[in-house]
Every structure is written in structure tokens, then in C-alpha cells.
C-alpha positions as CSV (number, residue, x, y, z in Angstrom):
1,M,-2.8,11.6,29.1
2,K,-1.4,8.7,26.9
3,L,0.5,8.8,24.2
4,T,-1.5,7.9,20.3
5,R,1.5,5.5,18.7
6,R,2.0,8.6,15.9
7,K,2.3,11.1,18.8
8,A,4.5,8.3,20.4
9,L,7.4,7.7,17.3
10,L,7.2,11.9,16.8
11,T,8.2,12.1,20.6
12,L,10.7,9.4,20.5
13,I,12.8,10.2,16.9
14,N,12.1,13.6,16.9
15,E,11.8,14.6,19.9
16,K,14.3,12.5,21.3
17,K,12.4,11.0,25.4
18,N,12.2,8.7,26.4
19,I,7.9,7.3,25.9
20,G,8.1,5.2,28.6
21,Y,7.8,2.0,27.4
22,I,9.8,0.1,24.1
23,P,7.6,0.9,20.8
24,F,7.8,-1.7,18.1
25,S,7.0,-1.5,14.1
26,T,6.5,-5.0,11.8
27,Y,9.2,-2.6,9.2
28,G,6.5,-2.9,6.4
29,V,4.7,-4.7,7.0
30,D,1.5,-2.9,7.2
31,R,-1.9,-2.7,4.4
32,F,-0.4,1.0,3.4
33,S,3.6,0.7,2.5
34,H,2.6,-2.1,-0.2
35,K,-0.9,-2.9,-2.0
36,W,0.2,-6.3,-3.3
37,M,0.5,-7.2,0.8
38,A,-2.9,-5.7,1.5
39,D,-4.4,-8.1,-1.6
40,D,-2.9,-11.2,-0.2
41,T,-4.7,-13.2,1.9
42,S,-1.9,-14.6,3.3
43,Y,-0.5,-11.6,5.1
44,Q,-3.8,-10.4,6.6
45,E,-3.5,-12.0,9.8
46,V,0.1,-10.4,10.5
47,L,-1.1,-6.7,9.3
48,E,-3.8,-7.2,11.6
49,Y,-1.8,-7.1,14.2
50,S,0.1,-4.8,12.8
51,E,-2.5,-2.0,12.5
52,K,-3.8,-2.6,16.1
53,Y,-0.2,-2.8,17.7
54,G,2.2,-1.4,15.8
55,H,4.5,1.7,15.2
56,I,3.3,2.2,11.1
57,Q,6.2,3.5,10.0
58,V,4.5,3.8,6.2
59,S,6.8,2.9,3.4
60,Y,6.3,5.5,0.5
61,L,7.8,5.5,-2.3
62,P,9.8,2.5,-4.0
63,Y,13.2,1.5,-2.7
64,W,14.6,1.1,-6.6
65,W,16.6,3.9,-7.2
66,S,18.2,2.4,-11.1
67,F,17.1,4.1,-14.4
68,G,12.9,3.2,-15.3
69,L,11.9,2.5,-11.8
70,T,12.7,5.3,-10.0
71,D,10.8,8.1,-8.6
72,I,14.9,10.2,-8.8
73,L,15.7,10.4,-12.3
74,E,13.8,11.3,-15.1
75,V,14.2,12.9,-18.2
76,E,12.9,16.3,-20.0
77,D,11.9,15.1,-23.4
78,P,9.3,12.2,-23.2
79,E,11.6,11.0,-26.2
80,Q,14.7,11.0,-24.5
81,K,14.1,7.2,-23.3
82,E,12.0,4.1,-24.6
83,E,10.5,1.4,-22.6
84,S,9.3,-2.4,-23.4
85,I,7.7,-5.3,-21.8
86,Y,7.9,-9.3,-22.0
87,K,7.4,-12.2,-20.2
88,K,8.8,-14.7,-20.5
89,G,7.9,-18.1,-18.4
90,D,6.7,-16.7,-14.8
91,T,9.0,-13.5,-15.1
92,T,8.5,-10.4,-16.4
93,Y,11.3,-8.4,-17.7
94,Y,11.4,-3.9,-18.1
95,H,13.7,-2.6,-20.5
96,Y,15.0,0.6,-20.9
97,T,16.5,2.5,-23.3
98,L,18.5,6.2,-22.1
99,H,19.2,8.3,-25.0
100,T,22.1,10.4,-23.9
101,P,24.4,13.2,-25.6
102,V,26.9,10.9,-25.8
103,K,25.5,7.5,-26.6
104,D,22.8,5.6,-25.7
105,L,22.2,3.6,-22.8
106,T,20.1,0.7,-21.4
107,A,18.8,-0.9,-18.6
108,E,16.8,-4.4,-17.7
109,Y,15.4,-5.6,-14.4
110,K,13.2,-8.5,-14.0
111,R,10.1,-9.5,-11.7
112,I,10.0,-13.0,-10.8
113,K,6.2,-14.1,-9.7
114,G,5.9,-14.9,-6.2
115,N,8.6,-12.5,-5.5
116,M,7.2,-9.1,-5.0
117,S,11.1,-7.2,-5.2
118,I,13.0,-6.2,-8.6
119,W,15.7,-7.6,-9.8
120,R,18.9,-6.2,-11.6
121,E,19.2,-7.9,-15.0
122,D,21.5,-4.9,-16.5
123,N,22.6,-1.6,-15.4
124,L,22.3,1.2,-17.0
125,I,26.3,2.2,-16.5
126,K,28.6,-0.9,-17.6
127,T,31.3,0.9,-19.7
128,D,34.1,3.6,-18.5
129,Q,32.3,6.1,-21.8
130,D,28.4,5.0,-20.4
131,I,30.0,6.8,-17.5
132,D,30.7,10.4,-19.6
133,S,27.5,9.3,-20.8
134,F,25.5,9.8,-17.7
135,L,27.3,12.8,-16.8
136,S,26.2,14.4,-20.2
137,M,22.5,13.7,-19.3
138,P,20.7,16.6,-17.8
139,F,17.5,15.0,-15.0
140,K,15.1,16.5,-14.2
141,P,13.3,15.9,-10.4
142,K,10.1,13.8,-11.0
143,L,7.4,14.9,-7.7
144,P,5.0,11.7,-6.8
145,D,1.4,11.9,-6.8
146,I,0.1,14.2,-3.6
147,K,-2.9,12.6,-3.4
148,I,-2.1,9.2,-3.0
149,Y,0.2,10.5,0.1
150,K,-2.6,12.6,1.1
151,R,-4.5,10.1,0.9
152,L,-2.9,7.3,2.6
153,L,-1.4,9.7,5.5
154,S,-5.5,10.1,5.8
155,Q,-5.8,7.2,6.0
156,L,-2.8,6.4,9.1
157,G,-4.2,8.5,11.6
158,E,-2.7,8.2,14.4
159,S,-1.1,4.5,14.1
160,G,2.2,5.9,12.7
161,I,3.8,7.9,10.8
162,M,4.9,8.3,6.7
163,Q,8.5,7.3,5.4
164,V,10.0,9.0,2.2
165,Q,12.3,6.2,1.0
166,M,15.5,7.7,-0.6
167,P,19.2,6.6,-1.7
168,N,21.8,9.2,-1.0
169,P,24.7,9.7,-4.0
170,I,26.3,6.7,-3.2
171,G,22.9,4.3,-3.2
172,L,22.2,6.4,-6.4
173,I,25.5,5.4,-8.1
174,I,25.6,1.7,-7.3
175,E,22.1,1.2,-7.9
176,N,22.8,1.7,-11.9
177,M,26.2,0.0,-11.9
178,G,27.9,-2.7,-11.5
179,Y,29.0,-3.4,-7.6
180,E,32.7,-5.0,-8.0
181,D,32.7,-2.5,-10.9
182,F,32.3,1.0,-8.8
183,L,35.1,-0.5,-6.4
184,L,37.2,-1.2,-8.9
185,R,36.7,2.2,-10.3
186,V,37.4,3.8,-6.5
187,Y,41.0,3.1,-7.5
188,T,41.4,3.6,-11.4
189,M,38.8,6.2,-11.7
190,P,38.6,8.5,-9.0
191,E,37.6,11.8,-10.2
192,K,34.5,10.0,-12.6
193,I,33.7,8.3,-9.4
194,D,33.8,11.6,-7.8
195,A,32.0,13.7,-10.8
196,L,29.3,10.5,-10.6
197,L,28.9,10.8,-6.6
198,E,28.8,14.8,-7.2
199,K,25.7,15.2,-10.3
200,A,24.1,12.1,-7.7
201,Q,23.9,14.3,-5.2
202,Q,22.4,17.5,-7.0
203,I,20.0,15.4,-8.5
204,I,19.2,14.0,-5.4
205,I,19.3,17.8,-3.8
206,N,16.8,18.7,-6.7
207,W,14.9,16.3,-5.8
208,L,14.3,16.6,-2.1
209,D,14.2,20.5,-3.1
210,I,10.5,19.4,-4.4
211,I,9.2,17.1,-2.2
212,L,9.1,19.3,0.4
213,Q,8.3,22.3,-0.6
214,A,4.9,19.7,-1.5
215,G,4.6,19.2,1.6
216,I,5.5,15.6,1.8
217,G,7.3,13.5,4.1
218,E,7.5,13.4,8.0
219,S,10.7,10.8,8.2
220,F,13.1,10.4,5.4
221,R,15.0,6.8,5.3
222,I,17.7,7.2,3.6
223,C,19.7,3.8,2.3
224,G,23.1,3.4,0.7
225,A,25.7,3.4,2.9
226,E,25.9,0.1,3.4
227,Y,27.7,-0.1,0.5
228,C,30.9,1.5,1.4
229,A,31.1,0.5,4.8
230,P,34.3,-0.7,5.5
231,P,35.5,-3.2,5.2
232,M,33.8,-2.7,1.7
233,A,35.6,0.8,1.3
234,S,38.5,2.1,3.6
235,P,37.0,4.5,6.0
236,A,38.5,8.1,5.3
237,F,36.6,6.8,1.7
238,Y,33.6,6.0,3.2
239,H,33.4,9.6,5.2
240,H,34.4,11.8,1.7
241,S,31.5,10.2,-0.3
242,V,29.1,9.2,1.7
243,T,29.4,11.1,4.8
244,E,30.5,14.5,3.7
245,L,28.1,14.4,0.6
246,D,25.9,13.1,3.2
247,K,25.5,16.4,5.1
248,P,23.3,19.0,2.6
249,I,20.9,15.8,2.4
250,V,20.5,16.2,6.5
251,K,20.3,19.4,6.7
252,M,18.0,20.2,3.9
253,I,15.2,17.5,5.7
254,H,16.4,18.6,8.7
255,G,15.9,22.2,8.0
256,A,11.5,21.4,7.0
257,D,11.7,20.2,10.5
258,G,12.1,16.3,8.8
259,I,13.0,13.2,10.6
260,V,16.2,11.2,9.1
261,Q,16.6,7.3,9.5
262,Y,19.6,6.0,8.9
263,H,19.3,2.8,6.7
264,C,22.7,0.6,7.2
265,H,23.3,-3.3,6.7
266,G,26.2,-5.1,8.1
267,P,29.4,-4.2,10.0
268,I,28.7,-0.9,11.5
269,S,31.5,0.0,14.4
270,R,33.9,1.6,12.6
271,I,31.2,4.3,10.9
272,L,29.4,4.7,14.1
273,D,30.7,8.2,14.7
274,D,30.2,8.9,11.4
275,F,26.3,8.6,11.6
276,I,26.6,10.7,14.5
277,E,28.8,13.6,13.4
278,L,25.6,13.5,10.5
279,G,23.3,14.4,13.4
280,V,20.7,11.6,12.3
281,D,17.8,11.0,14.0
282,A,17.3,7.0,14.2
283,I,19.9,4.4,12.9
284,D,18.2,1.3,11.3
285,P,18.7,-2.4,10.8
286,C,21.2,-3.0,13.7
287,E,22.4,-6.5,12.7
288,P,23.6,-8.7,15.3
289,S,26.7,-10.8,14.6
290,P,27.2,-12.8,12.5
291,N,26.0,-10.0,10.0
292,G,26.8,-6.8,12.3
293,D,29.4,-6.2,14.3
294,I,29.0,-4.8,17.8
295,S,26.6,-5.5,19.8
296,L,23.4,-3.6,20.9
297,G,24.6,-2.7,24.9
298,D,27.7,-1.2,23.1
299,I,25.5,1.0,19.9
300,A,23.5,2.7,22.8
301,H,26.4,3.2,25.2
302,R,27.9,4.9,21.9
303,V,25.2,7.3,21.0
304,E,23.5,7.3,24.2
305,S,20.6,9.7,23.6
306,S,22.0,11.2,20.3
307,M,19.7,8.5,18.0
308,V,17.0,6.3,17.9
309,I,17.9,2.6,17.5
310,M,16.3,0.9,15.2
311,G,16.3,-3.2,15.0
312,N,17.7,-6.4,15.6
313,I,15.2,-8.7,14.7
314,E,16.8,-10.9,11.6
315,L,14.4,-11.4,9.2
316,D,15.9,-14.5,8.9
317,A,15.1,-15.9,12.3
318,L,11.6,-15.3,11.6
319,D,11.3,-17.1,8.6
320,R,13.2,-20.4,10.3
321,A,12.9,-19.7,14.2
322,A,11.0,-21.8,16.4
323,P,8.5,-19.3,18.3
324,E,10.5,-19.7,21.5
325,E,13.6,-18.7,20.0
326,I,11.7,-15.4,18.7
327,E,10.6,-14.6,22.3
328,K,14.3,-15.1,23.5
329,L,15.7,-12.8,21.2
330,V,12.9,-9.2,21.6
331,A,13.7,-10.1,25.7
332,T,17.4,-9.8,24.8
333,A,17.0,-7.0,22.4
334,I,15.1,-4.7,25.0
335,D,16.7,-5.9,27.2
336,E,20.5,-4.9,26.2
337,V,19.2,-1.4,25.3
338,A,16.1,-0.1,27.9
339,G,17.0,2.9,30.3
340,K,20.9,2.8,28.3
341,A,19.2,4.9,24.8
342,L,16.4,5.2,23.0
343,F,15.0,2.5,21.0
344,L,12.5,0.8,18.5
345,L,12.3,-3.2,17.9
346,M,12.0,-4.4,14.3
347,P,12.9,-6.5,12.3
348,T,15.5,-6.0,9.9
349,S,13.8,-6.4,6.8
350,S,10.7,-7.4,5.3
351,P,9.5,-10.4,3.6
352,F,8.7,-9.8,-0.4
353,I,7.0,-12.8,-1.2
354,S,3.7,-13.9,-1.8
355,P,1.9,-16.4,-0.2
356,L,3.8,-15.5,3.0
357,P,4.5,-18.6,4.9
358,V,2.8,-19.6,7.4
359,K,5.8,-20.3,9.7
360,T,6.6,-16.4,9.6
361,S,3.5,-15.1,9.7
362,D,3.4,-17.2,13.0
363,N,6.8,-15.7,13.7
364,I,5.4,-12.1,13.3
365,I,2.8,-12.5,15.2
366,S,5.4,-14.2,17.7
367,F,7.6,-10.7,17.5
368,I,4.3,-8.9,18.1
369,N,3.0,-10.1,21.2
370,A,7.2,-10.7,22.6
371,A,7.2,-6.9,21.6
372,L,4.5,-6.8,24.2
373,K,5.6,-8.8,26.4
374,Y,9.1,-7.1,27.6
375,G,8.5,-3.7,26.3
376,G,6.5,-2.0,28.3
């Protein structure tokens, strides 16, 4: 009996079984993950192709974890936070004030017209004293709208699976602190960094507990590891602050029969064994050189059937390359992995601009056609 695309993904990722062909995903380019994309006429052709052929992983819950734009951080008392929105030209600014027992913390983000991402202007944690303020805050979990989740699941049908996007402790803290400030404080005040990470871990565990109890989430995509992947931090710090702190989170998800997809851009050769130790079900986006530092073939040799490899077509290629180059990249990626490890072909990122450039749209179609041609 032919597998539905939903059953194919569950068989491949959850059961670690070869499904007889190489499936592909368009990585968030679908009408379920982003309402703005579903309403944008420039995306309609790729959305129709994705829905017809792709193995959809619906990006449920936002990637943004900074205070004020999050489904992770919430406060007990609504009066503990203030929010204001203002515009300058084509840019909308979101300003937040958090009243903590120590001092007020502020954060600001912006959205630029035509760019559907959110950009941080001002982090919640700026000074050393701000760390104590963050640590003093009794955050509570925020349960997302279950009705929206169930409606999307019903609309998705047999086309794919629902995937909760979530941070790990490193991701949650760095999304609320300047990156350079974090790396410096790792050496100047390691005890405070440990305290922040432990608090972030507890916040995520508390949040994840109510998510799982509510029956939300078939797959969980955990993001944040890339912030401390060597050479940005030492392998020892990475193992202590990422792998060890993520283990209880992975265990919770697996305890609820959920899938763990581990996201990490950049070089991963020195931390691939950490992924294996964590016992995650899949890794993405497994970037090619120069962003990555290990080939798909070498990853396949090291992980074998312990996890699914996902990637590795760069979004930059979809934006700039000729269609025949896209076909070659797809053919090469499939050839490197096929028969050696479990693989789901997909781009390393998704477009977030509106309107979608014609070249990118055409190349996504070329990607899908090549995936169908070479993936069996």
C-alpha cells in the first residue's frame, strides 16, 4: 500500500525506516505555516506545488522567543508588562517594558514593510544588573490556542505533520541578550550565565509540560544550538551548556511519543557526536561548504540510521542560481546520502520577503521538480 506523505514522514523520522524514496519538504513554504504567505499572490504557485507534492512540516508557533514576541515567556500579572507600537515610515516598532522585582527591563523590535521577519533593536538583558532582574522574574508558561492547532492539523490532513518550533536554553537566553555580550560573559561571569541557562531550562520545561499535556505537537524543532557551536564556543562549553541542558527536554518529548528535530546552522562536525548522544530523531539544515564544514556523505557515514539528515539546499542558491544549477545540487545531495542514511531533502531556510521574487519562485519549482526526478 502506498504511504501517504504524513505516514511517510512518521515512518522515516519516528520509526527510522527507509520508505523507498527520498522525500522532500519546502521548509515552511506552505499555506499552513504562515498566514501572510497564504494570502500573498506571489507565493501561490509554489504553495500549490508544495501542497501537491511536498512532505509538509507545518511550522506551528513562532520562531521568535524574545520577551514580548513569544509563546515561552509570560508574566503572572498583566500589569508587570507594558506594550506600545509605533511607526516610522514603512517600519513598525514594538516596545516592551517588563516590571521586575529588581528594576524595569525594556526591549524593542521592528518589522519592515515587505520583510516578514522580526528584527531586534534593543535586547531585554543589556547590563549585568539586568541579569539579576531577569532571574528575579517569576515567568509562567503561556498555552497557545489549541483550537488553531487542531484546525491546522485537520486542514493539513495526510499532506504532512505538525511541528512545534521552540528554543533550547541557549537560544532563549541569547535571543534576549546581545550575542557578543553573551560570549564575553561566558568568561567574565560564568556563574551568572549558568544561572540564566538553568532558569531558561526550567521555563522551557514548564512550558513544554503544558504543551504536551494539551496534546499539542507531533514533532518539535529545537533551535539555538548554533549560537555556541565551535568555534564560537569551546566543545566543552557546548557540551555543558547545550547538550546536557537539552537532555531533559528531549527526554520529555520522547516520553510523549514526540519527534525531536534538532536545528543547527553552520559547522557541525565537532558536535555531531553530541547530537547522537542527545538521541535526537533528525538534524537540519546540514549546510554545504562554506557555511557547513562536513559533507552529507560524511554525516551519513557517522550517523547511519540513528537519525534523519535534513537539508541541504541553500536558500541563497534558490535566490540566485540558474535552474539547471538547482537540479545539479539536488541530484548531488541525493547521490551523497541515498542508501547510506535516512534523508529528507529540503532548503536550509525559507524566504521571508513579500512579494516573492520571480527567480526564487521559479527555483523553488525547479527544486521540487528535481526532487521528484531524482528522489524516486
